[in-house]
TILUMVEX-863697 format. One line per 8 residues: number of its first residue (from 1); for each residue y negated, z negated, x negated of N, C-alpha, C. Coordinates in pm, whole numbers, plus 50000, padded with zeros to 5 digits. Each point is the difference from the previous one (the first is absolute). Example, Ala and Ser with C-alpha at 12.3 -4.5 7.8 and 13.67 -1.06 7.14 Angstrom:
% residues 2
1	50569 49220 48681 49881 50000 50089 49880 50000 49910 | 49895 50072 50035 49881 49994 49918 49891 49927 50077
END
This chain:
% residues 85
1	97655 69209 48369 50006 49897 49910 49873 49937 49992 | 49909 50077 50060 49846 49907 50015 50041 49933 50062 | 50065 49934 50109 50033 49877 50108 50031 49933 49911 | 50128 50001 49866 50058 49896 49948 49883 49949 49905 | 49901 50085 49974 49898 49950 49868 49891 49904 50092 | 49959 50045 50120 49941 49932 50070 50046 49864 50040 | 50129 50005 50028 50092 49868 50032 50001 49921 49922 | 49992 50060 49855 49997 49906 49885 49885 49929 49966
9	49891 50098 50025 49863 49950 50028 49968 49907 50034 | 49982 49986 50128 49996 49924 50086 50060 49838 49965 | 50152 50011 49971 50094 49881 49981 49934 49977 49851 | 49934 50052 49901 49950 49933 49866 49883 49917 50043 | 49885 50104 50086 49902 49930 50028 50003 49869 50100 | 50078 50007 50084 50024 49886 50088 50014 49871 49900 | 50110 50046 49921 50088 49847 49932 49885 49993 49916 | 49853 50043 49948 49942 49994 49895 49866 49908 50094
17	50004 50026 50076 49886 49946 50105 50014 49884 50059 | 50156 49958 50022 50069 49885 50002 50013 49922 49904 | 50012 50040 49857 50011 49925 49909 49839 49963 49946 | 49927 50058 50019 49834 49960 49973 49928 49900 50079 | 50069 50020 50156 49934 49888 50071 50095 49872 49987 | 50104 49999 49989 50099 49917 49976 49903 49912 49846 | 50001 50083 49906 49953 49944 49866 49843 49961 50008 | 49945 50018 50107 49847 49996 50073 50029 49827 50023
25	50068 49986 50091 50029 49878 50053 50083 49898 49950 | 50038 49995 49855 50069 49967 49915 50135 49949 49991 | 50108 50097 50066 50099 50007 50058 50065 50006 49856 | 50126 49958 50009 50058 49963 49876 50108 50173 49944 | 50025 50002 49879 50045 50093 49940 50141 50050 50093 | 50047 49877 50037 50146 50031 50028 50006 50047 50155 | 49933 49949 50106 49944 50063 50067 49964 50129 50039 | 49883 50035 49923 49979 50152 50015 50128 50071 49943
33	50056 49979 49886 50117 50055 49984 50124 50010 50111 | 50036 49894 50070 50062 50014 50123 49964 50107 50082 | 49872 50002 50051 49942 50118 50066 49971 50104 49981 | 49969 50033 49862 50045 50139 49952 50180 50050 50014 | 50064 49914 49963 50143 50064 50004 50026 50038 50161 | 49936 49878 50081 50007 50027 50149 49972 50159 50003 | 49872 50040 50006 49940 50092 50024 50109 50110 49939 | 50024 49981 49874 50057 50118 49951 50157 50015 50065
41	50058 49929 50045 50134 50005 50074 49964 50018 50153 | 49902 49994 50053 49976 49999 50141 49917 50181 49975 | 49927 50015 49923 49940 50164 50005 50145 50079 49980 | 50069 49967 49910 50122 50086 49936 50114 50018 50118 | 49992 49877 50098 50072 49984 50119 49980 50124 50103 | 49859 49974 49995 49930 50080 50157 50019 50177 49939 | 49990 50016 49852 50023 50133 49948 50112 50019 50059 | 50117 49911 49979 50155 50061 50047 50039 50009 50139
49	49906 49910 50055 50026 50047 50173 49940 50082 50014 | 49879 50075 49972 49917 50135 50059 50073 50121 49943 | 50123 49972 49910 50075 50091 49967 50112 50074 50068 | 50037 49879 50121 50076 49986 50125 49888 50110 50111 | 50101 50099 50045 49957 50123 50123 49949 49888 50090 | 49868 50052 50072 49997 49915 50119 49918 49862 49972 | 50016 49933 49899 49885 49880 49981 49889 50050 49896 | 49894 49974 50025 49877 49993 49913 49910 49893 50034
57	50005 49917 49892 49902 49879 49980 49896 50059 49909 | 49893 49966 50104 49878 50055 49878 49967 49915 49887 | 49968 49984 49883 49958 49969 49890 49819 50004 49990 | 49982 49860 50051 49858 49979 50024 49954 49836 49914 | 49912 49951 50015 49962 49892 49951 50054 49893 50082 | 50016 50005 50170 50083 49908 50042 50148 49979 49999 | 50071 50155 49948 50121 49977 49953 50041 49935 49898 | 49914 50026 49859 49987 49937 49876 49968 49873 50007
65	49920 49984 50074 49935 49811 50008 50154 49917 50072 | 50034 50063 50079 50148 49909 50077 50078 50024 49922 | 50053 50087 49932 50103 50041 49909 50007 49910 49873 | 49895 50005 49968 49906 49870 49862 50048 49912 50023 | 49966 49889 50128 50004 49909 50009 50151 49934 50032 | 50070 50113 50129 50110 49926 50024 50110 50078 49980 | 49976 50114 49894 50116 50028 49931 50075 50088 50135 | 50152 49987 49969 50074 50108 50093 50007 49940 50114
73	49973 49886 50068 49964 49965 50139 49873 50057 50043 | 49898 49993 49935 49889 50108 50026 50020 50153 50019 | 50088 50020 49932 50030 50181 50033 50106 49989 50115 | 50077 49885 50061 50063 50000 50085 49933 49993 50135 | 49871 49929 49944 49909 50003 50154 49909 50104 50006 | 50010 50078 49898 49912 50140 50020 50084 50070 50059 | 50124 50023 49969 50085 50097 50018 49980 49984 50160 | 50042 49848 50042 49997 49984 50166 49874 50052 50065
81	49873 49967 49949 49883 50007 50066 49949 50157 49983 | 50069 50059 49889 49973 50167 50043 50081 50073 50116 | 50116 49891 50042 50046 50088 50131 49940 49967 50107 | 49908 49903 50006 49942 49985 50100 49860 50043 50008 | 49951 50091 49869 49847 50029 50033 50012 50152 49996
END
């Protein structure tokens, strides 16, 4: 259960940091909302992928950033890279 709470905490913190940085650089709310939605979908997809036996994608700043910016294609990229690393 603590792994799920850590997972949610990292996801919320990553989204908050990205939103603050984008607001500092005067990025519009529409763009911020799009990145937040991509991050939520990406983090959810990684969580579901981690339920598959034999597949483990670590949740850290890099995976949260990649999935937040690129969404599902970012999840696929992280999944492919996890097999090579």
